[in-house]
C-alpha positions in Angstrom: 112.4 114.2 81.6 111.8 117.9 80.7 114.8 119.6 82.1 113.6 123.2 81.5 110.2 122.5 83.1 111.8 121.0 86.2 114.2 123.9 86.5 111.4 126.5 86.2 109.5 124.6 89.0 112.6 124.6 91.2 113.1 128.3 90.6 109.5 128.9 91.7 109.9 127.0 95.0 113.4 127.9 96.0 115.2 130.9 97.4 117.7 131.2 94.5 116.2 134.4 93.1 113.6 135.5 95.5 112.4 135.1 99.1 109.7 132.5 99.7 106.8 132.8 102.1 108.1 131.7 105.5 105.2 132.9 107.7 105.4 133.4 111.4 108.5 131.8 113.0 107.8 128.7 114.9 109.9 126.7 117.4 111.1 123.9 115.1 113.8 125.5 112.9 116.7 125.3 115.4 116.1 121.7 116.2 115.9 120.7 112.6 119.1 122.5 111.7 120.9 120.8 114.7 119.8 117.4 113.5 120.8 118.1 109.9 124.3 119.3 110.9 124.8 116.1 112.9 124.6 114.2 109.6 121.3 112.5 110.3 118.2 112.6 108.1 115.3 114.6 109.6 111.8 113.3 108.9 109.2 116.0 109.7 105.8 114.5 110.1 102.4 115.7 111.1 98.8 116.2 109.9 98.2 117.9 106.6 98.3 121.7 106.7 100.0 121.9 110.1 102.7 124.1 108.6 105.5 121.6 107.6 106.2 123.3 104.2 106.4 126.7 105.8 108.8 125.4 108.5 111.1 124.1 105.8 111.1 127.6 104.3 111.9 129.0 107.8 114.9 126.5 108.1 116.2 127.5 104.7 115.8 131.2 105.5 117.8 130.8 108.7 120.5 128.8 106.9 120.9 131.6 104.3 120.9 134.2 107.0 123.8 132.3 108.6 125.8 132.4 105.4 124.7 129.4 103.3 124.6 130.1 99.6 121.0 130.0 98.4 122.0 127.7 95.6 123.2 125.2 98.2 119.6 124.8 99.4 117.1 122.7 97.4 113.4 122.2 98.2 111.2 120.0 96.1 107.5 120.1 96.8 106.1 116.9 95.3 102.5 118.2 95.4 103.5 120.4 92.4 102.2 118.6 89.3 105.4 119.6 87.5 107.2 117.0 89.6 104.7 114.2 88.7 107.3 112.4 86.7 109.5 112.1 89.7 107.9 108.8 90.9 110.8 106.8 92.2 114.4 106.9 93.5 115.9 106.7 89.9 114.0 109.7 88.7 114.8 111.5 91.9 118.5 110.9 91.3 118.0 112.3 87.8 116.5 115.5 89.2 119.3 115.7 91.7 121.8 115.6 88.9 120.1 118.4 87.1 120.3 120.4 90.4 124.0 119.5 90.7 124.7 120.9 87.2 123.5 124.4 88.2 125.2 124.5 91.7 128.3 126.7 91.8 130.0 125.5 95.0 130.2 121.8 94.4 132.7 121.3 97.3 130.1 122.1 100.0 127.3 119.8 101.0 123.8 121.0 99.9 120.8 121.1 102.2 118.0 119.1 100.5 114.3 119.3 101.6 111.9 116.8 100.1 108.3 117.9 100.8 105.5 115.4 100.8 108.0 112.7 100.0 105.6 109.8 100.4 104.6 110.4 96.8 108.0 109.1 95.6 108.5 105.3 95.7 111.7 104.1 97.3 112.9 107.7 98.1 114.6 106.1 101.1 117.3 104.6 98.8 118.1 108.1 97.4 118.4 109.5 100.9 120.5 106.7 102.2 122.9 106.9 99.3 123.6 110.6 99.8 123.8 110.3 103.6 126.1 107.3 103.6 128.4 109.2 101.2 128.1 112.3 103.3 127.2 114.2 100.2 124.2 116.2 101.4 122.1 117.1 104.4 118.5 115.8 104.0 115.2 116.6 105.5 111.9 115.1 104.3 108.3 115.7 105.2 105.0 113.8 105.0 101.4 114.0 106.0 101.2 110.4 107.3 103.3 108.5 109.8 103.8 105.9 107.1 107.1 107.6 106.1 108.5 106.9 109.6 107.6 103.3 109.6 108.5 100.1 107.7 111.0 100.9 104.9 112.4 104.1 106.5 113.3 102.3 109.6 114.7 99.4 107.6 116.7 101.5 105.0 117.7 104.3 107.3 118.0 102.6 110.6 120.1 104.7 113.0 120.4 107.4 110.4 117.2 109.5 111.0 115.4 111.4 113.7 111.7 112.3 113.6 110.3 115.7 114.3 106.5 115.9 114.8 104.7 119.1 113.8 101.4 120.0 115.3 98.9 122.8 114.7 99.6 126.1 116.6 99.9 126.0 120.3 97.9 128.7 122.1 101.0 130.7 122.6 101.8 130.6 118.9 98.1 131.3 118.1 98.3 134.5 120.1 101.4 135.5 118.2 99.6 134.8 114.9 97.0 137.3 116.2 99.5 139.9 117.0 99.5 139.4 120.8 103.1 139.3 122.0 103.6 138.0 125.6 107.0 138.3 127.2 106.1 138.5 130.8 103.4 137.9 133.4 102.7 141.6 133.2 101.9 141.4 129.5 99.4 138.6 130.3 97.6 140.7 132.9 97.5 143.7 130.6 96.0 141.7 127.7 93.8 139.3 129.8 90.4 140.3 128.2 91.7 139.9 124.7 93.5 136.6 125.6 90.3 135.1 127.0 88.4 136.1 123.9 91.0 134.5 121.6 91.1 131.4 123.8 87.4 130.9 123.1 88.1 131.2 119.4 91.0 128.8 119.8 88.8 126.2 121.5 86.1 126.5 118.9 88.2 126.6 115.7 91.6 125.2 116.7 95.1 126.0 115.7 95.6 125.3 112.0 97.5 128.3 110.7 95.3 128.8 107.7 92.2 128.7 109.9 93.7 131.2 112.4 94.3 133.9 109.8 91.0 133.5 107.8 87.4 134.5 108.5 85.8 131.5 106.7 87.0 129.1 109.5 84.2 126.5 109.2 84.6 126.1 105.4 88.4 125.8 105.7 88.1 123.1 108.4 85.5 121.2 106.4 87.7 121.2 103.3 90.8 120.3 105.3 89.0 117.4 106.9 87.8 116.1 103.6 91.3 116.5 102.2 92.8 114.4 105.0 90.2 111.7 104.7 90.4 111.4 100.9 94.2 111.8 100.4 95.8 110.6 103.6 93.3 107.9 104.6 91.2 106.6 101.7 93.8 107.0 98.9 96.9 106.2 101.0 95.3 103.0 102.4 93.5 102.1 99.2 90.2 101.9 100.9 87.2 100.9 98.7 84.4 101.5 101.1 84.6 105.3 101.7 81.3 105.4 103.7 82.6 103.0 106.3 85.7 105.0 107.0 83.8 108.3 107.0 81.3 106.9 109.6 84.2 105.5 111.7 86.1 108.8 111.6 82.9 110.8 112.5 82.4 108.4 115.4 85.8 109.1 116.8 85.5 112.8 116.3 82.2 113.0 118.2 83.5 110.9 121.1 86.5 113.0 122.1 87.7 112.1 125.6 85.6 109.0 125.7 86.7 105.4 126.2 86.2 103.4 123.1 86.2 99.7 122.1 86.8 98.6 118.6 84.4 95.6 118.9 81.7 97.9 120.3 82.3 100.3 117.4 82.0 97.4 115.0 78.6 96.4 116.4 77.3 100.0 116.6 78.4 101.0 113.1 77.9 97.5 111.6 81.4 97.5 110.1 83.4 94.2 110.1 85.9 94.2 113.0 88.8 93.7 110.5 87.8 96.9 108.6 87.4 98.8 111.9 91.0 97.8 112.9 92.4 98.6 109.5 90.6 101.9 109.0 91.5 103.0 112.6 95.2 102.4 111.9 94.9 104.5 108.7 93.3 107.3 110.7 96.1 107.1 113.3 98.7 107.2 110.6 97.2 110.3 109.1 97.6 112.1 112.5 93.9 112.8 112.5 93.2 110.9 115.8 95.2 109.7 118.8 94.6 107.1 121.4 95.6 107.3 125.1 96.1 104.0 127.0 95.1 103.5 130.6 98.2 103.1 132.8 98.8 99.5 133.9 101.8 97.6 135.2 100.8 94.7 132.8 101.3 95.4 129.1 98.6 92.9 128.0 96.0 94.7 130.2 97.1 98.1 128.8 96.8 96.9 125.2 93.4 95.2 125.7 91.8 97.9 127.8 89.6 100.6 126.4 91.5 103.6 125.1 90.5 107.2 125.1 90.3 109.0 121.8 91.4 112.5 120.9 91.6 114.6 117.7 94.6 116.4 116.3 92.7 119.7 116.6 89.7 120.7 118.6 88.4 122.8 115.7 87.8 119.7 113.7 86.0 118.1 116.6 83.8 121.1 117.0 82.9 121.8 113.3 83.0 118.3 111.8 81.2 116.8 114.8 78.3 119.2 113.9 78.8 120.9 117.3 77.3 118.0 119.1 79.0 119.0 122.3 76.6 121.0 124.4 79.5 122.4 126.4 83.1 123.3 125.7 84.3 120.6 128.1 85.3 118.0 125.5 87.0 120.7 123.4 88.9 121.9 126.5 90.1 118.4 127.3 91.2 117.8 123.7 93.1 121.1 123.6 94.9 120.0 126.9 95.8 116.6 125.4 97.4 118.2 122.3 99.4 120.6 124.5 100.6 117.6 126.6 101.5 115.9 123.3 103.7 118.8 122.4 105.4 118.8 125.8 105.8 115.2 126.6 105.2 113.0 123.5 102.5 110.3 123.1 104.6 107.6 124.8 104.5 109.4 128.1 100.7 110.2 128.3 98.2 107.8 129.9 94.9 108.0 131.8 94.0 106.5 135.1 91.0 104.3 135.8 90.6 102.7 139.2 87.5 103.2 141.3 87.7 106.8 139.9 89.4 108.4 136.9 92.1 110.9 136.2 92.2 112.4 132.7 96.0 112.4 132.1 99.0 111.0 133.8 102.5 112.0 132.7 105.3 109.4 133.0 109.0 110.1 133.3 111.5 107.3 133.6 108.6 104.8 134.1 107.3 106.8 137.1 104.2 109.0 137.3 105.5 112.6 137.4 102.3 114.6 137.0 98.5 114.2 136.8 96.0 116.5 135.2 92.2 116.6 135.7 90.4 118.7 133.1 86.9 120.2 133.8 85.0 123.1 132.3 83.9 124.2 135.8 84.2 123.2 139.4 80.5 122.4 139.8 81.2 118.8 140.8 84.5 119.3 142.7 84.2 116.0 144.6 84.1 114.0 141.4 87.2 115.8 140.1 89.4 115.2 143.2 88.4 111.6 143.9 90.8 110.2 141.2 93.6 112.5 142.4 93.2 111.3 146.0 93.2 107.7 144.8 96.6 108.2 143.1 98.0 110.3 145.9 97.4 107.5 148.4 99.7 105.3 146.2 102.3 108.0 145.5 102.4 111.3 147.3 105.2 112.7 145.0 102.9 113.0 142.0 102.1 116.6 141.2 98.4 117.2 140.7 96.8 120.0 138.7 93.2 120.7 137.9 92.6 122.7 134.7 89.4 124.7 134.1 88.0 127.1 131.5 88.0 130.2 133.7 88.3 129.4 137.4 91.3 129.3 139.6 91.9 128.6 143.3 93.8 126.3 145.6 92.3 123.2 147.1 93.5 121.7 150.4 93.4 117.9 150.6 95.0 116.6 153.8 98.5 118.1 153.8 98.5 118.7 150.0 97.6 121.8 148.0 96.2 121.2 144.6 96.3 124.2 142.2 93.2 124.9 140.1 94.4 126.8 137.0 92.7 128.5 134.1 93.7 126.4 131.0 94.8 129.3 128.9 97.1 130.5 131.7 98.6 127.0 132.0 99.2 126.9 128.2 101.1 130.3 128.5 103.3 129.2 131.3 106.7 130.6 130.4 108.4 127.9 132.4 107.3 125.3 129.8 
């Protein structure tokens, strides 16, 4: 192990002698610090290039600002080739010992951040050893949900909390663009600019690198290829790349549609076993998400057709060759990701009876809210039929219709249903 090379790499990545890039402050830092100080491991997961590394820098910056010695913070980015020889728990322990030698205040617990940790075999053993001995605070990150499954749950059961990171929300996107909104008055004063930026957000999504660059399509294409090659094909050791590429493209061009794995198998002429395996790999990479129909019977819910969404509507728009003639599917996808941020995947369903409702939100196993998403109100009767169907079963469910740029109130019997512009809903300061 080349001690000098490793120390130079650590100097380059850490805050010991200089500030590191920490970008625009996002909402995750305080939560991560709270979990760390509780003594639990934090596993920060999410799609590649969603900002996990920058968030780690923001956490460290905040710790230092609050009085932590910079040398008591350690970040290791395993994508740096200088760390290539750190391949397992044993070599990670050796690197940790090198770090301990240079640390001045050995009585205090260091804050350790392991970025893209899935590259290190059995890293969980290293983390558990330090956490059980109360020797360090540890946070890890990864681009696949694989780090939160299997061995992590087995080795660190009851000792970790997951934090999922998504591309920028629309509110964050506006702040990236220099639009600060602190009140309803600010929204009214900047409405024209907000609407223009919302159209950009729908078309190109919320990846931070895309938001601040002009070559948006090229960046999205490269990012998509990177996710497929590293977090899907390589991670899952897939030999037939064409099959997984065709499957991924199928999902991306069917945003908001119900899908059946067996039907996909027949359409793409891919064996069902491969479809099931590749789909799980795509889910693990956070590239796609499934939404189940709500049913009182678990077996029906599992077997029923799921609806598919993509982590970022920009990917759907650009990678799908702009096959969507309208912005409707992109709008629905953007709403899904916002609901994902607010409520988590376990609480989001869709309804299919005689009619459909795009999204149902559950709270304590009871439907709390329902959302219908439509680009315009050209076919209002179709949009409200599903809402009426659910309201007959439960009058307490709050209904909202989200559109691109229309708003009004609709009276149905004794109920008033708000029709809200999606960009306004996303900027709701009550959320």
